[in-house]
Backbone as JSON Lines, residues from 0, in Angstrom:
{"i":0,"aa":"M","n":[183.38,43.72,83.53],"ca":[182.47,42.57,83.43],"c":[181.06,43.02,83.77]}
{"i":1,"aa":"A","n":[180.13,42.6,82.95],"ca":[178.74,42.98,83.2],"c":[178.22,42.24,84.43]}
{"i":2,"aa":"T","n":[177.39,42.9,85.18],"ca":[176.78,42.3,86.37],"c":[175.28,42.36,86.24]}
{"i":3,"aa":"T","n":[174.62,41.43,86.91],"ca":[173.16,41.43,86.93],"c":[172.69,41.86,88.31]}
{"i":4,"aa":"R","n":[171.58,42.49,88.35],"ca":[171.04,42.99,89.61],"c":[169.66,42.39,89.82]}
{"i":5,"aa":"K","n":[169.47,41.81,90.99],"ca":[168.18,41.22,91.29],"c":[167.12,42.3,91.43]}
{"i":6,"aa":"K","n":[165.97,42.04,90.84],"ca":[164.86,42.98,90.94],"c":[164.29,42.94,92.35]}
{"i":7,"aa":"Q","n":[164.15,44.08,92.96],"ca":[163.55,44.18,94.28],"c":[162.04,44.21,94.14]}
{"i":8,"aa":"V","n":[161.36,43.41,94.96],"ca":[159.9,43.37,94.95],"c":[159.39,44.35,95.99]}
{"i":9,"aa":"A","n":[158.56,45.27,95.57],"ca":[158.0,46.24,96.51],"c":[157.09,45.51,97.49]}
{"i":10,"aa":"A","n":[157.33,45.71,98.77],"ca":[156.54,45.03,99.8],"c":[155.18,45.71,99.97]}
{"i":11,"aa":"A","n":[154.21,44.9,100.34],"ca":[152.87,45.44,100.61],"c":[152.89,46.26,101.89]}
{"i":12,"aa":"R","n":[152.14,47.32,101.89],"ca":[151.95,48.13,103.1],"c":[150.8,47.53,103.9]}
{"i":13,"aa":"R","n":[151.09,47.12,105.11],"ca":[150.08,46.47,105.93],"c":[149.21,47.48,106.67]}
{"i":14,"aa":"P","n":[147.98,47.09,106.97],"ca":[147.11,47.99,107.73],"c":[147.55,48.06,109.19]}
{"i":15,"aa":"E","n":[147.21,49.13,109.83],"ca":[147.42,49.29,111.27],"c":[146.06,49.51,111.91]}
{"i":16,"aa":"V","n":[145.41,48.39,112.23],"ca":[144.05,48.46,112.77],"c":[144.13,48.6,114.29]}
{"i":17,"aa":"R","n":[143.71,49.73,114.79],"ca":[143.66,49.99,116.23],"c":[142.23,50.39,116.58]}
{"i":18,"aa":"L","n":[141.49,49.43,117.07],"ca":[140.07,49.69,117.32],"c":[139.89,50.46,118.63]}
{"i":19,"aa":"P","n":[138.99,51.42,118.64],"ca":[138.65,52.13,119.87],"c":[137.76,51.26,120.75]}
{"i":20,"aa":"P","n":[137.41,51.68,121.95],"ca":[136.41,50.95,122.74],"c":[135.12,50.83,121.91]}
{"i":21,"aa":"L","n":[134.57,49.62,121.88],"ca":[133.44,49.34,121.0],"c":[132.16,49.14,121.8]}
{"i":22,"aa":"D","n":[131.05,49.47,121.17],"ca":[129.73,49.23,121.74],"c":[129.17,47.94,121.15]}
{"i":23,"aa":"A","n":[128.62,47.09,122.0],"ca":[128.04,45.84,121.53],"c":[126.82,46.12,120.66]}
{"i":24,"aa":"Y","n":[126.7,45.34,119.59],"ca":[125.56,45.49,118.68],"c":[124.95,44.12,118.46]}
{"i":25,"aa":"A","n":[123.64,44.03,118.66],"ca":[122.95,42.75,118.5],"c":[121.79,42.87,117.53]}
{"i":26,"aa":"G","n":[121.81,43.91,116.7],"ca":[120.71,44.13,115.77],"c":[120.92,43.4,114.46]}
{"i":27,"aa":"T","n":[120.23,43.87,113.44],"ca":[120.3,43.26,112.11],"c":[120.99,44.22,111.15]}
{"i":28,"aa":"L","n":[121.25,43.73,109.95],"ca":[121.82,44.57,108.91],"c":[120.71,45.31,108.18]}
{"i":29,"aa":"E","n":[121.03,46.51,107.73],"ca":[120.09,47.3,106.95],"c":[120.81,47.86,105.73]}
{"i":30,"aa":"P","n":[120.13,47.94,104.59],"ca":[120.74,48.57,103.42],"c":[121.16,50.0,103.75]}
{"i":31,"aa":"D","n":[122.36,50.37,103.32],"ca":[122.91,51.71,103.56],"c":[123.03,52.03,105.04]}
{"i":32,"aa":"G","n":[123.1,51.0,105.88],"ca":[123.26,51.23,107.31],"c":[124.63,51.81,107.63]}
{"i":33,"aa":"D","n":[124.71,52.51,108.76],"ca":[125.96,53.14,109.19],"c":[126.35,52.53,110.53]}
{"i":34,"aa":"Y","n":[127.43,51.74,110.54],"ca":[127.86,51.03,111.73],"c":[129.23,51.57,112.13]}
{"i":35,"aa":"D","n":[129.29,52.26,113.24],"ca":[130.49,53.0,113.63],"c":[130.88,52.61,115.06]}
{"i":36,"aa":"G","n":[132.08,52.05,115.2],"ca":[132.58,51.71,116.53],"c":[131.78,50.63,117.23]}
{"i":37,"aa":"L","n":[131.38,49.6,116.5],"ca":[130.51,48.56,117.04],"c":[131.21,47.21,117.09]}
{"i":38,"aa":"D","n":[130.78,46.39,118.06],"ca":[131.25,45.02,118.2],"c":[130.1,44.08,117.86]}
{"i":39,"aa":"L","n":[130.23,43.4,116.71],"ca":[129.23,42.44,116.28],"c":[129.8,41.05,116.53]}
{"i":40,"aa":"T","n":[129.34,40.4,117.58],"ca":[129.89,39.11,117.98],"c":[128.81,38.04,117.99]}
{"i":41,"aa":"G","n":[129.1,36.92,117.32],"ca":[128.21,35.77,117.37],"c":[126.86,35.97,116.71]}
{"i":42,"aa":"L","n":[126.76,36.89,115.77],"ca":[125.47,37.17,115.14],"c":[125.24,36.25,113.95]}
{"i":43,"aa":"D","n":[124.0,35.84,113.79],"ca":[123.59,35.09,112.6],"c":[122.98,36.07,111.62]}
{"i":44,"aa":"L","n":[123.76,36.44,110.62],"ca":[123.33,37.43,109.63],"c":[122.91,36.76,108.33]}
{"i":45,"aa":"T","n":[122.54,35.5,108.41],"ca":[122.16,34.73,107.23],"c":[121.05,35.41,106.44]}
{"i":46,"aa":"G","n":[121.32,35.63,105.16],"ca":[120.3,36.17,104.26],"c":[119.94,37.62,104.47]}
{"i":47,"aa":"Q","n":[120.61,38.31,105.37],"ca":[120.25,39.7,105.64],"c":[120.8,40.63,104.56]}
{"i":48,"aa":"S","n":[120.17,41.79,104.44],"ca":[120.52,42.77,103.4],"c":[121.27,43.95,104.03]}
{"i":49,"aa":"G","n":[122.53,44.09,103.63],"ca":[123.31,45.23,104.09],"c":[123.98,45.93,102.92]}
{"i":50,"aa":"E","n":[123.32,45.94,101.77],"ca":[123.9,46.58,100.59],"c":[124.21,48.05,100.88]}
{"i":51,"aa":"G","n":[125.42,48.46,100.52],"ca":[125.79,49.85,100.67],"c":[126.07,50.28,102.1]}
{"i":52,"aa":"A","n":[126.1,49.35,103.04],"ca":[126.35,49.7,104.44],"c":[127.81,50.11,104.63]}
{"i":53,"aa":"R","n":[128.05,50.88,105.71],"ca":[129.41,51.3,106.04],"c":[129.75,50.8,107.43]}
{"i":54,"aa":"F","n":[130.89,50.1,107.53],"ca":[131.4,49.62,108.81],"c":[132.73,50.34,109.07]}
{"i":55,"aa":"L","n":[132.75,51.19,110.08],"ca":[133.94,51.97,110.41],"c":[134.35,51.65,111.85]}
{"i":56,"aa":"D","n":[135.63,51.29,112.04],"ca":[136.12,50.96,113.39],"c":[135.24,49.9,114.04]}
{"i":57,"aa":"C","n":[134.98,48.82,113.31],"ca":[134.11,47.76,113.82],"c":[134.88,46.44,113.96]}
{"i":58,"aa":"A","n":[134.36,45.59,114.84],"ca":[134.84,44.22,114.96],"c":[133.69,43.27,114.7]}
{"i":59,"aa":"L","n":[133.88,42.37,113.74],"ca":[132.91,41.31,113.48],"c":[133.56,40.0,113.88]}
{"i":60,"aa":"R","n":[132.98,39.32,114.88],"ca":[133.59,38.11,115.4],"c":[132.58,36.96,115.36]}
{"i":61,"aa":"D","n":[133.0,35.86,114.77],"ca":[132.21,34.63,114.77],"c":[130.78,34.86,114.27]}
{"i":62,"aa":"C","n":[130.64,35.62,113.21],"ca":[129.32,35.88,112.63],"c":[129.09,34.96,111.43]}
{"i":63,"aa":"R","n":[127.83,34.56,111.26],"ca":[127.43,33.77,110.09],"c":[126.96,34.71,108.99]}
{"i":64,"aa":"L","n":[127.48,34.49,107.79],"ca":[127.17,35.37,106.66],"c":[126.6,34.6,105.48]}
{"i":65,"aa":"D","n":[125.97,33.45,105.72],"ca":[125.41,32.67,104.62],"c":[124.41,33.51,103.82]}
{"i":66,"aa":"E","n":[124.67,33.63,102.51],"ca":[123.76,34.35,101.61],"c":[123.5,35.79,102.03]}
{"i":67,"aa":"A","n":[124.34,36.33,102.91],"ca":[124.19,37.75,103.28],"c":[124.49,38.62,102.07]}
{"i":68,"aa":"R","n":[123.75,39.71,101.94],"ca":[123.88,40.6,100.78],"c":[124.55,41.9,101.23]}
{"i":69,"aa":"L","n":[125.83,42.01,100.89],"ca":[126.64,43.15,101.31],"c":[127.3,43.83,100.12]}
{"i":70,"aa":"A","n":[126.68,43.74,98.96],"ca":[127.24,44.4,97.78],"c":[127.38,45.9,98.02]}
{"i":71,"aa":"N","n":[128.49,46.45,97.54],"ca":[128.76,47.9,97.64],"c":[128.91,48.39,99.07]}
{"i":72,"aa":"A","n":[129.11,47.47,100.01],"ca":[129.38,47.89,101.39],"c":[130.81,48.39,101.5]}
{"i":73,"aa":"R","n":[131.12,49.05,102.63],"ca":[132.47,49.54,102.89],"c":[132.89,49.09,104.29]}
{"i":74,"aa":"F","n":[134.03,48.41,104.34],"ca":[134.63,48.02,105.62],"c":[135.92,48.83,105.76]}
{"i":75,"aa":"L","n":[135.95,49.71,106.75],"ca":[137.07,50.64,106.91],"c":[137.63,50.52,108.32]}
{"i":76,"aa":"D","n":[138.95,50.39,108.43],"ca":[139.61,50.34,109.75],"c":[138.9,49.35,110.67]}
{"i":77,"aa":"S","n":[138.69,48.14,110.18],"ca":[137.91,47.14,110.91],"c":[138.62,45.79,110.92]}
{"i":78,"aa":"R","n":[138.15,44.92,111.83],"ca":[138.72,43.58,111.94],"c":[137.59,42.56,111.92]}
{"i":79,"aa":"L","n":[137.71,41.56,111.03],"ca":[136.73,40.48,110.92],"c":[137.43,39.19,111.32]}
{"i":80,"aa":"T","n":[136.91,38.54,112.35],"ca":[137.55,37.34,112.9],"c":[136.56,36.19,112.95]}
{"i":81,"aa":"G","n":[136.93,35.06,112.38],"ca":[136.11,33.86,112.47],"c":[134.77,33.95,111.77]}
{"i":82,"aa":"V","n":[134.64,34.85,110.8],"ca":[133.38,34.91,110.06],"c":[133.31,33.72,109.11]}
{"i":83,"aa":"R","n":[132.1,33.26,108.84],"ca":[131.92,32.1,107.98],"c":[130.63,32.26,107.2]}
{"i":84,"aa":"G","n":[130.65,31.74,106.0],"ca":[129.45,31.87,105.2],"c":[129.59,31.22,103.84]}
{"i":85,"aa":"V","n":[128.46,30.89,103.26],"ca":[128.38,30.32,101.92],"c":[127.54,31.26,101.06]}
{"i":86,"aa":"G","n":[128.07,31.6,99.89],"ca":[127.31,32.44,98.97],"c":[127.15,33.88,99.4]}
{"i":87,"aa":"T","n":[128.08,34.37,100.21],"ca":[128.02,35.76,100.66],"c":[128.29,36.7,99.49]}
{"i":88,"aa":"D","n":[127.43,37.7,99.32],"ca":[127.59,38.66,98.23],"c":[128.34,39.88,98.73]}
{"i":89,"aa":"L","n":[129.61,39.97,98.36],"ca":[130.46,41.11,98.69],"c":[130.94,41.8,97.42]}
{"i":90,"aa":"S","n":[130.15,41.7,96.37],"ca":[130.55,42.29,95.09],"c":[130.65,43.8,95.21]}
{"i":91,"aa":"H","n":[131.7,44.34,94.59],"ca":[131.93,45.79,94.55],"c":[132.06,46.4,95.95]}
{"i":92,"aa":"T","n":[132.41,45.57,96.92],"ca":[132.61,46.04,98.28],"c":[134.02,46.6,98.42]}
{"i":93,"aa":"Q","n":[134.18,47.59,99.3],"ca":[135.49,48.18,99.56],"c":[135.99,47.73,100.93]}
{"i":94,"aa":"F","n":[137.23,47.22,100.95],"ca":[137.92,46.9,102.19],"c":[139.17,47.77,102.25]}
{"i":95,"aa":"R","n":[139.26,48.63,103.25],"ca":[140.44,49.49,103.38],"c":[140.91,49.49,104.83]}
{"i":96,"aa":"D","n":[142.18,49.16,105.02],"ca":[142.75,49.05,106.36],"c":[141.93,48.05,107.19]}
{"i":97,"aa":"V","n":[141.95,46.8,106.72],"ca":[141.12,45.74,107.31],"c":[141.98,44.5,107.56]}
{"i":98,"aa":"E","n":[141.67,43.81,108.66],"ca":[142.23,42.49,108.94],"c":[141.1,41.47,108.88]}
{"i":99,"aa":"L","n":[141.32,40.4,108.11],"ca":[140.36,39.3,107.99],"c":[141.07,38.05,108.5]}
{"i":100,"aa":"V","n":[140.61,37.53,109.64],"ca":[141.34,36.47,110.34],"c":[140.48,35.22,110.46]}
{"i":101,"aa":"D","n":[141.04,34.09,110.06],"ca":[140.4,32.77,110.23],"c":[138.99,32.72,109.64]}
{"i":102,"aa":"A","n":[138.81,33.31,108.49],"ca":[137.51,33.26,107.81],"c":[137.37,31.94,107.07]}
{"i":103,"aa":"R","n":[136.16,31.44,107.0],"ca":[135.85,30.24,106.22],"c":[134.67,30.58,105.33]}
{"i":104,"aa":"L","n":[134.97,30.74,104.04],"ca":[133.97,31.19,103.09],"c":[133.88,30.22,101.91]}
{"i":105,"aa":"G","n":[132.67,30.04,101.41],"ca":[132.46,29.2,100.25],"c":[131.65,29.95,99.21]}
{"i":106,"aa":"G","n":[132.21,30.08,98.02],"ca":[131.49,30.74,96.94],"c":[131.22,32.21,97.19]}
{"i":107,"aa":"A","n":[132.07,32.87,97.96],"ca":[131.88,34.3,98.23],"c":[132.1,35.1,96.95]}
{"i":108,"aa":"Q","n":[131.24,36.07,96.72],"ca":[131.29,36.9,95.52],"c":[131.95,38.23,95.84]}
{"i":109,"aa":"L","n":[133.19,38.41,95.4],"ca":[133.89,39.67,95.57],"c":[134.26,40.28,94.22]}
{"i":110,"aa":"H","n":[133.52,39.94,93.17],"ca":[133.87,40.5,91.86],"c":[133.69,42.01,91.9]}
{"i":111,"aa":"G","n":[134.68,42.7,91.35],"ca":[134.64,44.15,91.33],"c":[134.95,44.8,92.66]}
{"i":112,"aa":"A","n":[135.35,44.01,93.67],"ca":[135.66,44.57,94.98],"c":[137.0,45.31,94.94]}
{"i":113,"aa":"V","n":[137.21,46.18,95.92],"ca":[138.46,46.93,96.05],"c":[139.04,46.63,97.43]}
{"i":114,"aa":"L","n":[140.24,46.06,97.45],"ca":[140.93,45.74,98.7],"c":[142.22,46.55,98.74]}
{"i":115,"aa":"E","n":[142.36,47.37,99.77],"ca":[143.56,48.21,99.91],"c":[144.03,48.17,101.36]}
{"i":116,"aa":"R","n":[145.29,47.84,101.53],"ca":[145.89,47.65,102.86],"c":[145.03,46.67,103.67]}
{"i":117,"aa":"V","n":[145.08,45.42,103.23],"ca":[144.3,44.35,103.85],"c":[145.23,43.18,104.15]}
{"i":118,"aa":"V","n":[145.07,42.59,105.33],"ca":[145.74,41.34,105.68],"c":[144.68,40.27,105.84]}
{"i":119,"aa":"I","n":[144.85,39.16,105.12],"ca":[143.96,38.0,105.23],"c":[144.79,36.88,105.83]}
{"i":120,"aa":"R","n":[144.47,36.53,107.09],"ca":[145.34,35.62,107.84],"c":[144.55,34.39,108.28]}
{"i":121,"aa":"G","n":[145.04,33.21,107.91],"ca":[144.39,31.97,108.33],"c":[143.09,31.74,107.59]}
{"i":122,"aa":"G","n":[142.5,30.57,107.84],"ca":[141.2,30.27,107.25],"c":[141.3,29.62,105.89]}
{"i":123,"aa":"K","n":[140.14,29.39,105.31],"ca":[140.04,28.7,104.02],"c":[138.86,29.25,103.24]}
{"i":124,"aa":"S","n":[139.07,29.45,101.95],"ca":[138.01,29.93,101.07],"c":[137.96,29.06,99.82]}
{"i":125,"aa":"D","n":[136.77,28.6,99.5],"ca":[136.55,27.8,98.3],"c":[135.78,28.62,97.27]}
{"i":126,"aa":"Y","n":[136.22,28.54,96.01],"ca":[135.52,29.19,94.89],"c":[135.34,30.69,95.13]}
{"i":127,"aa":"L","n":[136.39,31.33,95.59],"ca":[136.35,32.77,95.83],"c":[136.36,33.51,94.5]}
{"i":128,"aa":"N","n":[135.36,34.34,94.28],"ca":[135.23,35.07,93.02],"c":[135.78,36.48,93.18]}
{"i":129,"aa":"L","n":[136.97,36.71,92.64],"ca":[137.61,38.03,92.67],"c":[137.78,38.59,91.26]}
{"i":130,"aa":"R","n":[136.91,38.2,90.37],"ca":[137.02,38.67,88.99],"c":[136.89,40.2,88.95]}
{"i":131,"aa":"A","n":[137.79,40.82,88.2],"ca":[137.78,42.28,88.0],"c":[137.93,43.05,89.31]}
{"i":132,"aa":"A","n":[138.39,42.39,90.37],"ca":[138.64,43.09,91.63],"c":[139.98,43.83,91.55]}
{"i":133,"aa":"R","n":[140.17,44.77,92.46],"ca":[141.43,45.52,92.55],"c":[142.03,45.3,93.93]}
{"i":134,"aa":"L","n":[143.22,44.7,93.95],"ca":[143.91,44.43,95.2],"c":[145.22,45.21,95.21]}
{"i":135,"aa":"K","n":[145.4,46.03,96.23],"ca":[146.63,46.81,96.36],"c":[147.06,46.78,97.83]}
{"i":136,"aa":"D","n":[148.31,46.41,98.05],"ca":[148.84,46.28,99.41],"c":[148.01,45.27,100.2]}
{"i":137,"aa":"V","n":[147.97,44.05,99.68],"ca":[147.22,42.96,100.31],"c":[148.18,41.82,100.63]}
{"i":138,"aa":"V","n":[148.04,41.26,101.83],"ca":[148.88,40.14,102.27],"c":[147.99,38.97,102.64]}
{"i":139,"aa":"F","n":[148.26,37.81,102.02],"ca":[147.61,36.56,102.4],"c":[148.6,35.77,103.24]}
{"i":140,"aa":"E","n":[148.22,35.4,104.46],"ca":[149.1,34.66,105.36],"c":[148.42,33.37,105.82]}
{"i":141,"aa":"S","n":[149.07,32.25,105.58],"ca":[148.57,30.95,106.06],"c":[147.12,30.72,105.65]}
{"i":142,"aa":"V","n":[146.83,31.01,104.39],"ca":[145.48,30.89,103.85],"c":[145.45,29.76,102.82]}
{"i":143,"aa":"V","n":[144.36,29.02,102.8],"ca":[144.12,28.02,101.76],"c":[143.04,28.55,100.83]}
{"i":144,"aa":"L","n":[143.37,28.71,99.56],"ca":[142.42,29.17,98.55],"c":[142.23,28.05,97.53]}
{"i":145,"aa":"S","n":[141.01,27.53,97.48],"ca":[140.7,26.45,96.54],"c":[139.87,27.0,95.39]}
{"i":146,"aa":"E","n":[140.43,26.92,94.2],"ca":[139.8,27.39,92.97],"c":[139.37,28.86,93.04]}
{"i":147,"aa":"P","n":[140.28,29.74,93.46],"ca":[139.96,31.17,93.42],"c":[140.01,31.68,91.98]}
{"i":148,"aa":"D","n":[139.19,32.68,91.7],"ca":[139.1,33.23,90.34],"c":[139.55,34.69,90.38]}
{"i":149,"aa":"F","n":[140.75,34.94,89.84],"ca":[141.28,36.3,89.74],"c":[141.14,36.85,88.32]}
{"i":150,"aa":"G","n":[140.28,36.27,87.52],"ca":[140.16,36.66,86.12],"c":[139.9,38.15,85.95]}
{"i":151,"aa":"G","n":[140.77,38.81,85.18],"ca":[140.59,40.23,84.9],"c":[140.85,41.15,86.07]}
{"i":152,"aa":"A","n":[141.38,40.61,87.17],"ca":[141.64,41.43,88.35],"c":[142.97,42.18,88.21]}
{"i":153,"aa":"S","n":[143.17,43.15,89.08],"ca":[144.42,43.91,89.13],"c":[145.03,43.72,90.52]}
{"i":154,"aa":"L","n":[146.26,43.21,90.56],"ca":[146.96,42.98,91.82],"c":[148.26,43.76,91.82]}
{"i":155,"aa":"E","n":[148.44,44.59,92.83],"ca":[149.67,45.38,92.98],"c":[150.14,45.3,94.43]}
{"i":156,"aa":"R","n":[151.41,44.98,94.59],"ca":[152.0,44.79,95.92],"c":[151.14,43.82,96.74]}
{"i":157,"aa":"V","n":[151.05,42.61,96.24],"ca":[150.3,41.54,96.9],"c":[151.28,40.42,97.26]}
{"i":158,"aa":"E","n":[151.22,39.96,98.51],"ca":[152.13,38.92,98.99],"c":[151.34,37.71,99.46]}
{"i":159,"aa":"F","n":[151.88,36.54,99.17],"ca":[151.33,35.28,99.67],"c":[152.4,34.65,100.57]}
{"i":160,"aa":"V","n":[152.06,34.43,101.83],"ca":[153.01,33.9,102.81],"c":[152.44,32.61,103.39]}
{"i":161,"aa":"D","n":[153.16,31.5,103.18],"ca":[152.74,30.2,103.72],"c":[151.31,29.87,103.31]}
{"i":162,"aa":"C","n":[151.02,29.97,102.03],"ca":[149.66,29.76,101.51],"c":[149.61,28.56,100.58]}
{"i":163,"aa":"V","n":[148.39,28.09,100.35],"ca":[148.12,27.04,99.37],"c":[147.11,27.59,98.37]}
{"i":164,"aa":"L","n":[147.44,27.54,97.08],"ca":[146.55,27.98,96.01],"c":[146.36,26.81,95.05]}
{"i":165,"aa":"T","n":[145.14,26.31,94.95],"ca":[144.87,25.21,94.04],"c":[143.78,25.61,93.05]}
{"i":166,"aa":"G","n":[143.97,25.19,91.8],"ca":[142.97,25.46,90.78],"c":[142.74,26.94,90.52]}
{"i":167,"aa":"V","n":[143.78,27.75,90.68],"ca":[143.62,29.2,90.56],"c":[143.48,29.62,89.09]}
{"i":168,"aa":"D","n":[142.64,30.61,88.87],"ca":[142.42,31.16,87.53],"c":[143.01,32.57,87.48]}
{"i":169,"aa":"F","n":[144.07,32.74,86.68],"ca":[144.72,34.04,86.5],"c":[144.43,34.62,85.12]}
{"i":170,"aa":"T","n":[143.38,34.2,84.47],"ca":[143.1,34.65,83.12],"c":[143.0,36.17,83.06]}
{"i":171,"aa":"S","n":[143.82,36.78,82.2],"ca":[143.78,38.24,81.95],"c":[144.02,39.06,83.2]}
{"i":172,"aa":"V","n":[144.65,38.48,84.22],"ca":[144.96,39.24,85.42],"c":[146.12,40.2,85.12]}
{"i":173,"aa":"R","n":[146.17,41.31,85.84],"ca":[147.26,42.28,85.72],"c":[148.03,42.29,87.04]}
{"i":174,"aa":"L","n":[149.31,41.97,86.96],"ca":[150.12,41.8,88.16],"c":[151.27,42.79,88.19]}
{"i":175,"aa":"K","n":[151.51,43.34,89.37],"ca":[152.68,44.2,89.58],"c":[153.17,43.98,91.01]}
{"i":176,"aa":"D","n":[154.42,43.56,91.13],"ca":[155.0,43.29,92.45],"c":[154.14,42.31,93.24]}
{"i":177,"aa":"V","n":[153.81,41.2,92.61],"ca":[153.04,40.13,93.27],"c":[154.01,39.0,93.62]}
{"i":178,"aa":"D","n":[154.15,38.73,94.91],"ca":[155.14,37.77,95.4],"c":[154.46,36.44,95.69]}
{"i":179,"aa":"L","n":[154.72,35.46,94.83],"ca":[154.15,34.12,94.98],"c":[155.11,33.14,95.64]}
{"i":180,"aa":"R","n":[156.27,33.61,96.05],"ca":[157.29,32.69,96.56],"c":[156.87,31.99,97.85]}
{"i":181,"aa":"G","n":[155.96,32.59,98.59],"ca":[155.51,31.99,99.84],"c":[154.36,31.01,99.68]}
{"i":182,"aa":"V","n":[154.02,30.67,98.44],"ca":[152.96,29.68,98.19],"c":[153.6,28.3,98.21]}
{"i":183,"aa":"S","n":[153.21,27.49,99.19],"ca":[153.81,26.16,99.32],"c":[153.29,25.2,98.26]}
{"i":184,"aa":"R","n":[152.06,25.42,97.81],"ca":[151.51,24.62,96.72],"c":[150.81,25.55,95.76]}
{"i":185,"aa":"L","n":[151.32,25.63,94.54],"ca":[150.79,26.53,93.53],"c":[150.29,25.72,92.34]}
{"i":186,"aa":"D","n":[148.98,25.66,92.19],"ca":[148.36,24.9,91.11],"c":[147.53,25.86,90.28]}
{"i":187,"aa":"I","n":[148.01,26.18,89.08],"ca":[147.34,27.15,88.21],"c":[146.52,26.4,87.18]}
{"i":188,"aa":"A","n":[145.21,26.64,87.21],"ca":[144.32,25.97,86.25],"c":[144.28,26.7,84.92]}
{"i":189,"aa":"R","n":[144.27,28.03,84.98],"ca":[144.19,28.85,83.77],"c":[144.94,30.16,84.0]}
{"i":190,"aa":"G","n":[145.45,30.73,82.9],"ca":[146.02,32.06,82.97],"c":[147.51,32.12,83.2]}
{"i":191,"aa":"V","n":[148.24,31.04,82.91],"ca":[149.69,31.09,83.1],"c":[150.32,32.16,82.22]}
{"i":192,"aa":"A","n":[149.68,32.5,81.11],"ca":[150.21,33.53,80.22],"c":[150.17,34.91,80.83]}
{"i":193,"aa":"S","n":[149.43,35.07,81.93],"ca":[149.27,36.39,82.54],"c":[150.15,36.58,83.77]}
{"i":194,"aa":"L","n":[151.14,35.72,83.96],"ca":[151.95,35.77,85.18],"c":[153.03,36.85,85.16]}
{"i":195,"aa":"G","n":[153.17,37.58,84.07],"ca":[154.13,38.66,84.04],"c":[153.85,39.67,85.14]}
{"i":196,"aa":"G","n":[154.87,40.03,85.9],"ca":[154.7,40.93,87.03],"c":[154.68,40.21,88.36]}
{"i":197,"aa":"A","n":[154.71,38.86,88.31],"ca":[154.78,38.07,89.54],"c":[156.22,37.61,89.77]}
{"i":198,"aa":"V","n":[156.52,37.28,91.01],"ca":[157.83,36.74,91.37],"c":[157.62,35.34,91.92]}
{"i":199,"aa":"V","n":[158.34,34.37,91.36],"ca":[158.26,32.99,91.81],"c":[159.66,32.51,92.17]}
{"i":200,"aa":"S","n":[159.71,31.43,92.92],"ca":[161.0,30.83,93.27],"c":[161.48,29.94,92.12]}
{"i":201,"aa":"S","n":[162.75,29.56,92.19],"ca":[163.28,28.67,91.15],"c":[162.56,27.32,91.18]}
{"i":202,"aa":"A","n":[162.22,26.83,92.37],"ca":[161.49,25.56,92.46],"c":[160.1,25.68,91.84]}
{"i":203,"aa":"Q","n":[159.44,26.8,92.09],"ca":[158.13,27.01,91.49],"c":[158.23,27.09,89.97]}
{"i":204,"aa":"L","n":[159.28,27.72,89.48],"ca":[159.46,27.82,88.04],"c":[159.59,26.44,87.4]}
{"i":205,"aa":"I","n":[160.3,25.55,88.07],"ca":[160.42,24.18,87.56],"c":[159.05,23.51,87.52]}
{"i":206,"aa":"D","n":[158.26,23.72,88.58],"ca":[156.92,23.12,88.61],"c":[156.02,23.69,87.51]}
{"i":207,"aa":"L","n":[156.24,24.97,87.18],"ca":[155.42,25.62,86.16],"c":[155.88,25.32,84.74]}
{"i":208,"aa":"A","n":[157.05,24.7,84.61],"ca":[157.62,24.49,83.28],"c":[156.68,23.78,82.31]}
{"i":209,"aa":"P","n":[155.96,22.73,82.71],"ca":[155.06,22.09,81.74],"c":[153.97,23.03,81.23]}
{"i":210,"aa":"L","n":[153.4,23.84,82.14],"ca":[152.37,24.79,81.71],"c":[152.95,25.83,80.76]}
{"i":211,"aa":"L","n":[154.14,26.33,81.1],"ca":[154.76,27.34,80.25],"c":[155.11,26.75,78.88]}
{"i":212,"aa":"A","n":[155.58,25.51,78.87],"ca":[155.91,24.87,77.59],"c":[154.67,24.72,76.72]}
{"i":213,"aa":"T","n":[153.57,24.32,77.35],"ca":[152.32,24.18,76.59],"c":[151.88,25.52,76.03]}
{"i":214,"aa":"H","n":[151.98,26.57,76.86],"ca":[151.57,27.9,76.41],"c":[152.42,28.38,75.24]}
{"i":215,"aa":"L","n":[153.71,28.09,75.29],"ca":[154.63,28.55,74.24],"c":[154.66,27.62,73.04]}
{"i":216,"aa":"G","n":[154.0,26.48,73.15],"ca":[154.02,25.53,72.05],"c":[155.32,24.78,71.92]}
{"i":217,"aa":"L","n":[156.04,24.66,73.05],"ca":[157.32,23.95,73.02],"c":[157.09,22.44,73.07]}
{"i":218,"aa":"H","n":[157.88,21.72,72.31],"ca":[157.88,20.26,72.36],"c":[159.14,19.83,73.09]}
{"i":219,"aa":"V","n":[158.95,19.26,74.26],"ca":[160.1,18.87,75.09],"c":[160.34,17.38,74.92]}
{"i":220,"aa":"T","n":[161.55,17.04,74.55],"ca":[161.91,15.62,74.37],"c":[163.04,15.25,75.32]}
{"i":221,"aa":"P","n":[163.14,13.99,75.66],"ca":[164.24,13.55,76.55],"c":[165.59,13.83,75.92]}
């Protein structure tokens, strides 16, 4: 008798962020700045320019990032806790071995960004732009994402745990080992045709049935 075998989903590799003793930093951001082993706590970085800066073994806590310009920056082996901002430019930024905890962001620009071994835990982000970004070994935990845009992005070994995704755009996204089963509310605005490579629960599949039927041109009658 033929048997079926359940496909195993490759789990994301989580970062192991172990910060050394840090030096307090109360200065400003500078383009191409080098920030190594620093504790940035409670800073108002609104509108500051840190394009191309490197943050290595750093902690950013309770910092304001409204309209901060951090395109092409690198965050390596670092932890960001309680950061908040509207219109933060993080385009083409690299995050590697990073924890992002309880962030509250609105309209953050991460198009073309690279996230590798990143945990995003808690917080809420509205209108997050991840178009053409590359996410590998990324875990979203207890996060609310309202109208995130993953258009043209590449996601590999990405997990969503106890998350809410509303108005999400998956247009032309490329997925491999993406686990959506931990999304308690999954509302896809666009891109249902690009869900190949994702894993959903049977309940989620039922919820997605109308979108899939529309995409396939199926006429469902009682």
